[in-house]
ChimeraX commands (.cxc) that place a marker at each C-alpha (Angstrom):
marker #1 position 0.00,0.00,0.00 radius 0.5
marker #1 position 1.51,3.28,-1.08 radius 0.5
marker #1 position -0.53,5.73,0.96 radius 0.5
marker #1 position 2.27,6.76,3.25 radius 0.5
marker #1 position 5.19,5.89,1.05 radius 0.5
marker #1 position 7.80,8.26,-0.18 radius 0.5
marker #1 position 6.58,10.80,-2.73 radius 0.5
marker #1 position 7.96,10.55,-6.20 radius 0.5
marker #1 position 9.92,13.64,-7.12 radius 0.5
marker #1 position 8.79,15.47,-10.21 radius 0.5
marker #1 position 11.28,15.57,-13.06 radius 0.5
marker #1 position 13.21,18.79,-13.42 radius 0.5
marker #1 position 11.40,21.22,-15.71 radius 0.5
marker #1 position 13.20,22.89,-18.57 radius 0.5
marker #1 position 12.48,26.12,-20.36 radius 0.5
marker #1 position 12.01,24.54,-23.78 radius 0.5
marker #1 position 10.37,21.48,-25.31 radius 0.5
marker #1 position 13.62,19.61,-26.02 radius 0.5
marker #1 position 14.00,18.60,-22.34 radius 0.5
marker #1 position 17.34,20.35,-22.04 radius 0.5
marker #1 position 19.05,18.81,-25.07 radius 0.5
marker #1 position 19.48,22.01,-27.10 radius 0.5
marker #1 position 21.59,23.95,-24.60 radius 0.5
marker #1 position 19.01,26.68,-23.99 radius 0.5
marker #1 position 18.18,25.34,-20.55 radius 0.5
marker #1 position 21.86,25.14,-19.63 radius 0.5
marker #1 position 22.44,28.73,-20.75 radius 0.5
marker #1 position 19.48,29.93,-18.71 radius 0.5
marker #1 position 20.70,28.07,-15.64 radius 0.5
marker #1 position 24.10,29.76,-15.80 radius 0.5
marker #1 position 22.65,33.25,-16.28 radius 0.5
marker #1 position 23.52,35.21,-13.16 radius 0.5
marker #1 position 21.21,37.90,-11.90 radius 0.5
marker #1 position 21.29,40.00,-8.79 radius 0.5
marker #1 position 18.74,41.79,-6.67 radius 0.5
marker #1 position 19.88,45.42,-6.85 radius 0.5
marker #1 position 18.43,48.44,-5.08 radius 0.5
marker #1 position 19.43,52.08,-4.92 radius 0.5
marker #1 position 18.39,53.73,-1.67 radius 0.5
marker #1 position 17.78,57.46,-1.67 radius 0.5
marker #1 position 15.29,60.28,-1.81 radius 0.5
marker #1 position 15.44,60.68,-5.58 radius 0.5
marker #1 position 17.95,63.52,-5.57 radius 0.5
marker #1 position 20.54,64.07,-8.30 radius 0.5
marker #1 position 23.18,61.95,-6.52 radius 0.5
marker #1 position 20.77,59.02,-6.07 radius 0.5
marker #1 position 19.75,59.21,-9.71 radius 0.5
marker #1 position 23.41,59.34,-10.76 radius 0.5
marker #1 position 24.16,56.16,-8.77 radius 0.5
marker #1 position 21.13,54.46,-10.31 radius 0.5
marker #1 position 22.29,55.40,-13.82 radius 0.5
marker #1 position 25.84,54.15,-13.17 radius 0.5
marker #1 position 24.45,50.91,-11.73 radius 0.5
marker #1 position 22.22,50.28,-14.76 radius 0.5
marker #1 position 25.15,50.96,-17.10 radius 0.5
marker #1 position 27.38,48.58,-15.11 radius 0.5
marker #1 position 24.75,45.82,-15.19 radius 0.5
marker #1 position 24.32,46.29,-18.95 radius 0.5
marker #1 position 28.10,46.11,-19.45 radius 0.5
marker #1 position 28.22,42.87,-17.48 radius 0.5
marker #1 position 25.30,41.45,-19.48 radius 0.5
marker #1 position 23.16,41.07,-16.36 radius 0.5
marker #1 position 19.47,41.44,-17.09 radius 0.5
marker #1 position 18.61,42.86,-13.69 radius 0.5
marker #1 position 16.09,45.53,-12.82 radius 0.5
marker #1 position 17.28,48.21,-10.45 radius 0.5
marker #1 position 14.75,49.17,-7.80 radius 0.5
marker #1 position 14.93,52.74,-6.49 radius 0.5
marker #1 position 13.75,52.82,-2.86 radius 0.5
marker #1 position 12.67,56.27,-1.65 radius 0.5
marker #1 position 10.74,55.26,1.48 radius 0.5
marker #1 position 12.79,56.48,4.45 radius 0.5
marker #1 position 11.46,53.75,6.75 radius 0.5
marker #1 position 12.66,51.07,4.34 radius 0.5
marker #1 position 16.00,52.83,3.91 radius 0.5
marker #1 position 16.44,53.00,7.70 radius 0.5
marker #1 position 15.59,49.28,7.92 radius 0.5
marker #1 position 18.82,48.62,6.03 radius 0.5
marker #1 position 20.69,50.65,8.65 radius 0.5
marker #1 position 21.55,53.34,6.13 radius 0.5
marker #1 position 21.70,56.88,7.47 radius 0.5
marker #1 position 23.60,58.44,4.57 radius 0.5
marker #1 position 22.32,58.18,1.02 radius 0.5
marker #1 position 22.70,57.29,-1.77 radius 0.5
marker #1 position 23.28,53.63,-1.00 radius 0.5
marker #1 position 23.58,50.51,-3.13 radius 0.5
marker #1 position 22.13,47.21,-1.95 radius 0.5
marker #1 position 23.09,43.99,-3.72 radius 0.5
marker #1 position 21.31,40.74,-2.82 radius 0.5
marker #1 position 19.94,42.26,0.39 radius 0.5
marker #1 position 23.30,43.51,1.69 radius 0.5
marker #1 position 24.38,47.14,1.77 radius 0.5
marker #1 position 27.38,47.31,-0.55 radius 0.5
marker #1 position 28.12,51.03,-0.29 radius 0.5
marker #1 position 26.50,54.10,1.20 radius 0.5
marker #1 position 27.07,57.83,1.33 radius 0.5
marker #1 position 28.78,58.20,-2.03 radius 0.5
marker #1 position 28.14,58.07,-5.75 radius 0.5
marker #1 position 30.05,55.38,-7.60 radius 0.5
marker #1 position 31.12,55.59,-11.21 radius 0.5
marker #1 position 30.13,52.82,-13.63 radius 0.5
marker #1 position 33.61,51.24,-13.43 radius 0.5
marker #1 position 33.44,51.19,-9.62 radius 0.5
marker #1 position 30.03,49.49,-9.72 radius 0.5
marker #1 position 31.36,46.87,-12.16 radius 0.5
marker #1 position 34.30,46.18,-9.84 radius 0.5
marker #1 position 32.01,46.00,-6.81 radius 0.5
marker #1 position 29.64,43.57,-8.53 radius 0.5
marker #1 position 32.55,41.36,-9.56 radius 0.5
marker #1 position 33.78,41.32,-5.98 radius 0.5
marker #1 position 30.34,40.59,-4.47 radius 0.5
marker #1 position 29.15,38.09,-7.04 radius 0.5
marker #1 position 32.44,36.19,-7.26 radius 0.5
marker link #1:1,2 radius 0.2
marker link #1:2,3 radius 0.2
marker link #1:3,4 radius 0.2
marker link #1:4,5 radius 0.2
marker link #1:5,6 radius 0.2
marker link #1:6,7 radius 0.2
marker link #1:7,8 radius 0.2
marker link #1:8,9 radius 0.2
marker link #1:9,10 radius 0.2
marker link #1:10,11 radius 0.2
marker link #1:11,12 radius 0.2
marker link #1:12,13 radius 0.2
marker link #1:13,14 radius 0.2
marker link #1:14,15 radius 0.2
marker link #1:15,16 radius 0.2
marker link #1:16,17 radius 0.2
marker link #1:17,18 radius 0.2
marker link #1:18,19 radius 0.2
marker link #1:19,20 radius 0.2
marker link #1:20,21 radius 0.2
marker link #1:21,22 radius 0.2
marker link #1:22,23 radius 0.2
marker link #1:23,24 radius 0.2
marker link #1:24,25 radius 0.2
marker link #1:25,26 radius 0.2
marker link #1:26,27 radius 0.2
marker link #1:27,28 radius 0.2
marker link #1:28,29 radius 0.2
marker link #1:29,30 radius 0.2
marker link #1:30,31 radius 0.2
marker link #1:31,32 radius 0.2
marker link #1:32,33 radius 0.2
marker link #1:33,34 radius 0.2
marker link #1:34,35 radius 0.2
marker link #1:35,36 radius 0.2
marker link #1:36,37 radius 0.2
marker link #1:37,38 radius 0.2
marker link #1:38,39 radius 0.2
marker link #1:39,40 radius 0.2
marker link #1:40,41 radius 0.2
marker link #1:41,42 radius 0.2
marker link #1:42,43 radius 0.2
marker link #1:43,44 radius 0.2
marker link #1:44,45 radius 0.2
marker link #1:45,46 radius 0.2
marker link #1:46,47 radius 0.2
marker link #1:47,48 radius 0.2
marker link #1:48,49 radius 0.2
marker link #1:49,50 radius 0.2
marker link #1:50,51 radius 0.2
marker link #1:51,52 radius 0.2
marker link #1:52,53 radius 0.2
marker link #1:53,54 radius 0.2
marker link #1:54,55 radius 0.2
marker link #1:55,56 radius 0.2
marker link #1:56,57 radius 0.2
marker link #1:57,58 radius 0.2
marker link #1:58,59 radius 0.2
marker link #1:59,60 radius 0.2
marker link #1:60,61 radius 0.2
marker link #1:61,62 radius 0.2
marker link #1:62,63 radius 0.2
marker link #1:63,64 radius 0.2
marker link #1:64,65 radius 0.2
marker link #1:65,66 radius 0.2
marker link #1:66,67 radius 0.2
marker link #1:67,68 radius 0.2
marker link #1:68,69 radius 0.2
marker link #1:69,70 radius 0.2
marker link #1:70,71 radius 0.2
marker link #1:71,72 radius 0.2
marker link #1:72,73 radius 0.2
marker link #1:73,74 radius 0.2
marker link #1:74,75 radius 0.2
marker link #1:75,76 radius 0.2
marker link #1:76,77 radius 0.2
marker link #1:77,78 radius 0.2
marker link #1:78,79 radius 0.2
marker link #1:79,80 radius 0.2
marker link #1:80,81 radius 0.2
marker link #1:81,82 radius 0.2
marker link #1:82,83 radius 0.2
marker link #1:83,84 radius 0.2
marker link #1:84,85 radius 0.2
marker link #1:85,86 radius 0.2
marker link #1:86,87 radius 0.2
marker link #1:87,88 radius 0.2
marker link #1:88,89 radius 0.2
marker link #1:89,90 radius 0.2
marker link #1:90,91 radius 0.2
marker link #1:91,92 radius 0.2
marker link #1:92,93 radius 0.2
marker link #1:93,94 radius 0.2
marker link #1:94,95 radius 0.2
marker link #1:95,96 radius 0.2
marker link #1:96,97 radius 0.2
marker link #1:97,98 radius 0.2
marker link #1:98,99 radius 0.2
marker link #1:99,100 radius 0.2
marker link #1:100,101 radius 0.2
marker link #1:101,102 radius 0.2
marker link #1:102,103 radius 0.2
marker link #1:103,104 radius 0.2
marker link #1:104,105 radius 0.2
marker link #1:105,106 radius 0.2
marker link #1:106,107 radius 0.2
marker link #1:107,108 radius 0.2
marker link #1:108,109 radius 0.2
marker link #1:109,110 radius 0.2
marker link #1:110,111 radius 0.2
marker link #1:111,112 radius 0.2
marker link #1:112,113 radius 0.2
view
């Protein structure tokens, strides 16, 4: 009787109909994305950091949306008291200064390994 037996695990789903034989599924699995947020009121410096971050992500080929957080309660929840700030994968990477595109690229390489 199989009522309380071990559940059969579902086969791994792929993104295409070839069941992973064409390489598309492998390419999608290796695609690296990050959760990126810019914290700040929306001032010129915050917007400059957001622009540099989007340019850096595009240069790295990362299809990642950049969320701009302007809610001061949410910003304070990250422990940030000086904006603009950049949050990558839930961790504050930098705060209180505007990074150039090259600096953001370097920072993402360092954080993402």
